[in-house]
N, C-alpha and C positions, 0 to 999 in steps of 0.2 A: 942086897935087894935082888929080886928075880930079874932075869934078862928080859922077860916078857911083860914087864910092868907097863901099865897103860901110860900114855903120854899126858903130862900135866900141861894144860894150856893156861897162860896167865889171864887173870881177870883184868881186862883193860877198861872196864867201865861199860856203860851202855850209852847209846845215842837216844836218850829219852825224847828230845825235841822232835826227832824224826819218827819216833815210835818203835825204834829198833832196840829191843831188849835181848837180842841173841848174844850169847857169850862165847860161841865157837866160830871158827872160820867158816865161810860160806860153803866150802866143799863138804864139811860135815853136816851143816844145816840143811843142805839141799839133797843129801843122799837119802833115798826112800827107805833104806834098810837101817838107818840110824834113828834111834829114839833116845830120850833124855829122862833122867830121874833126878829129882831134887830132894835133898835131905840134909841133915846136920853133918858137918865134916867129921864129927867124932865116930861116925859109923863107916867112913870110907875104907879104912884098913880092914875091918871085919868083912865088908862086902868083897873087897879084892881077895882076901884070904879064903872066904867060905861061900861066896856067891850071895845073890839076892835071896831073901827069905821073907815071906809075908809076915807082917806084924801079927801078934797073937790075936788081935781083934779083927783082922782082915783075912780074906781068903785068896787074895791076889796081890800082885805087885803092879803098880801103874807106871807107865812110861808115856811121856808126852811126845808129840810129833815135832815140837819146837823147844829149843832150850829156853826161850823166853817164858813159857809156862812153867817149866821146871825151876826156873830162877825164883819164881814166887814161892814154890814149895820149899826150896832150899832156905829161903829167908823165914818162912813161917814155922818150919819144924825145928830150927835151931834155937837154943836159948839166946836171949838178946845180946849177950856179951861173947858169943862164940861164933866161929866161922860156919858157913854153910858150904855145900858142894853140889855142883851139877855134874852128873856122870853121863857120858855119852856111851851108848851100847849099840852093837849090831845085833839085830834080831831077825832071823829068817822067819817070815810069817806065812809063807806059802806051804801048804800041806802040813801044817803043824797044829796039832790039837791043843786045846787049853788056852787059846788066845781069843779075846773078844775085842774086835776093833770098834772104837768109839770115835766121835767127832774130834776129841782132844788128842787121841792116840790109842794106847792099848791097855787092857787089863790082861795080865798074864796069870792064869789060874794054875797052870802046870809049868813050873819054873825050870824043869829039866827038859832038855839041856839048858844050861845057864846061858844068858846072853853074853856075848864077848864084850868086855869093857875095852873101848878103844881110846878113851880119854876122860879127863875130868878137869874141872875148873873150880878152884877154891874161891868162895865168895866171902870176902872179909867181913868180920863182925861190924865194921864201921859203915858198910854199905847198907843203906835204908831203901828198901824197895817200896815204891808207892804205886 
């Protein structure tokens, strides 16, 4: 494996009674340059190897400001019996073209340069997000 592989953070569950669905440590969650992308775990290795690419039917890649929102996408986009993943990325948004800021986070229309993947959290297939 490459020496610069992103850090894998364990899925420790969520604190649903308190409304806390974040899956990363607070240092990542509170960093204003860190955004989150939720998807099926089967695409993690291609993303690490080749970067983020918009789906054929989309013109951008979306990143949420909180991992809790990305957690929902990680669970929705995976087949029911497969793992999901939330990927934490560092995106410099100042003076960069091709980024649309929205209330939820970002739409990145021009994906070059690629965001720096700083970590990921595998969401087990057994976890049911409600």
